[in-house]
Kinemage of the C-alpha trace (Angstrom):
@kinemage 1
@onewidth
@group {chain A} dominant
@subgroup {mainchain}
@vectorlist {calphas} color= white
{ca unk a 1} P 21.175 11.303 14.814
{ca unk a 2} L 19.686 11.661 11.280
{ca unk a 3} L 18.416 15.094 10.287
{ca unk a 4} L 14.685 15.602 9.850
{ca unk a 5} L 13.537 15.801 6.244
{ca unk a 6} L 10.454 17.375 4.671
{ca unk a 7} L 8.728 15.710 1.706
{ca unk a 8} L 5.816 16.723 -0.504
{ca unk a 9} L 3.877 14.064 -2.456
{ca unk a 10} L 3.786 16.388 -5.471
{ca unk a 11} L 7.596 16.360 -5.570
{ca unk a 12} L 8.063 12.590 -5.116
{ca unk a 13} L 8.621 10.716 -8.382
{ca unk a 14} L 5.952 8.139 -9.216
{ca unk a 15} L 6.360 4.736 -10.814
{ca unk a 16} L 4.038 2.094 -12.258
{ca unk a 17} L 5.288 -1.345 -11.179
{ca unk a 18} L 2.215 -3.088 -12.652
{ca unk a 19} L -0.765 -2.293 -14.828
{ca unk a 20} L -3.445 -0.194 -13.072
{ca unk a 21} L -1.221 1.013 -10.222
{ca unk a 22} L 0.694 4.241 -9.662
{ca unk a 23} L 2.743 4.764 -6.523
{ca unk a 24} L 4.970 7.323 -4.859
{ca unk a 25} L 7.301 6.105 -2.104
{ca unk a 26} L 9.426 7.781 0.537
{ca unk a 27} L 12.000 5.292 1.807
{ca unk a 28} L 13.906 5.881 5.035
{ca unk a 29} L 16.465 3.810 6.881
{ca unk a 30} L 13.915 1.754 8.823
{ca unk a 31} L 10.542 2.460 7.259
{ca unk a 32} L 8.782 3.337 4.040
{ca unk a 33} L 5.534 5.169 3.323
{ca unk a 34} L 3.732 4.860 0.009
{ca unk a 35} L 0.933 6.774 -1.658
{ca unk a 36} L -0.701 4.307 -4.018
{ca unk a 37} L -3.437 4.930 -6.570
{ca unk a 38} L -5.191 1.849 -7.905
{ca unk a 39} L -7.368 1.819 -11.010
{ca unk a 40} L -10.681 -0.032 -10.950
{ca unk a 41} L -10.092 -3.728 -11.473
{ca unk a 42} L -6.567 -3.811 -10.023
{ca unk a 43} L -5.746 -7.266 -8.627
{ca unk a 44} L -2.606 -8.480 -6.877
{ca unk a 45} L -2.076 -12.086 -5.842
{ca unk a 46} L -1.814 -13.231 -2.261
{ca unk a 47} L 1.513 -12.279 -0.668
{ca unk a 48} L 2.987 -11.347 2.679
{ca unk a 49} L 5.305 -8.806 4.236
{ca unk a 50} L 7.830 -9.303 7.030
{ca unk a 51} L 6.861 -5.942 8.510
{ca unk a 52} L 3.551 -4.411 9.551
{ca unk a 53} L 1.410 -2.862 6.826
{ca unk a 54} L -1.099 -0.024 7.133
{ca unk a 55} L -3.642 1.137 4.548
{ca unk a 56} L -5.883 4.188 4.408
{ca unk a 57} L -8.531 4.323 1.699
{ca unk a 58} L -9.148 7.958 0.746
{ca unk a 59} L -11.799 7.252 -1.876
{ca unk a 60} L -13.308 4.272 -3.594
{ca unk a 61} L -13.428 0.724 -2.282
{ca unk a 62} L -10.717 -1.869 -1.649
{ca unk a 63} L -11.229 -5.563 -0.908
{ca unk a 64} L -8.339 -7.485 0.583
{ca unk a 65} L -7.506 -10.496 2.709
{ca unk a 66} L -5.588 -10.571 5.959
{ca unk a 67} L -3.918 -13.712 7.270
{ca unk a 68} L -2.853 -16.754 5.298
{ca unk a 69} L -5.392 -18.255 2.933
{ca unk a 70} L -6.755 -21.531 4.310
{ca unk a 71} L -5.892 -20.600 7.923
{ca unk a 72} L -8.316 -19.770 10.748
{ca unk a 73} L -6.869 -16.228 10.841
{ca unk a 74} L -7.796 -15.514 7.201
{ca unk a 75} L -10.353 -12.730 6.816
{ca unk a 76} L -11.503 -10.925 3.685
{ca unk a 77} L -12.681 -7.365 4.206
{ca unk a 78} L -13.902 -4.451 2.140
{ca unk a 79} L -12.788 -0.951 3.104
{ca unk a 80} L -14.656 2.078 1.754
{ca unk a 81} L -13.096 5.544 1.663
């Protein structure tokens, strides 16, 4: 059984994979958690993930779509933190 680990966001190295985004990630064997800071005006194109995704907006506003564009399941929502 893997040993439990303790992490602190202040000690996790950040990276900037695109303009207007800074992220810190903790990657385990079967899951990953990210702390992401987006600058105003950040836009990422439509994409999908094989796994479930969760988002918590701590401050500001985020608009995003869920479900494939052009499908009955597609929904655009705005989340305010």
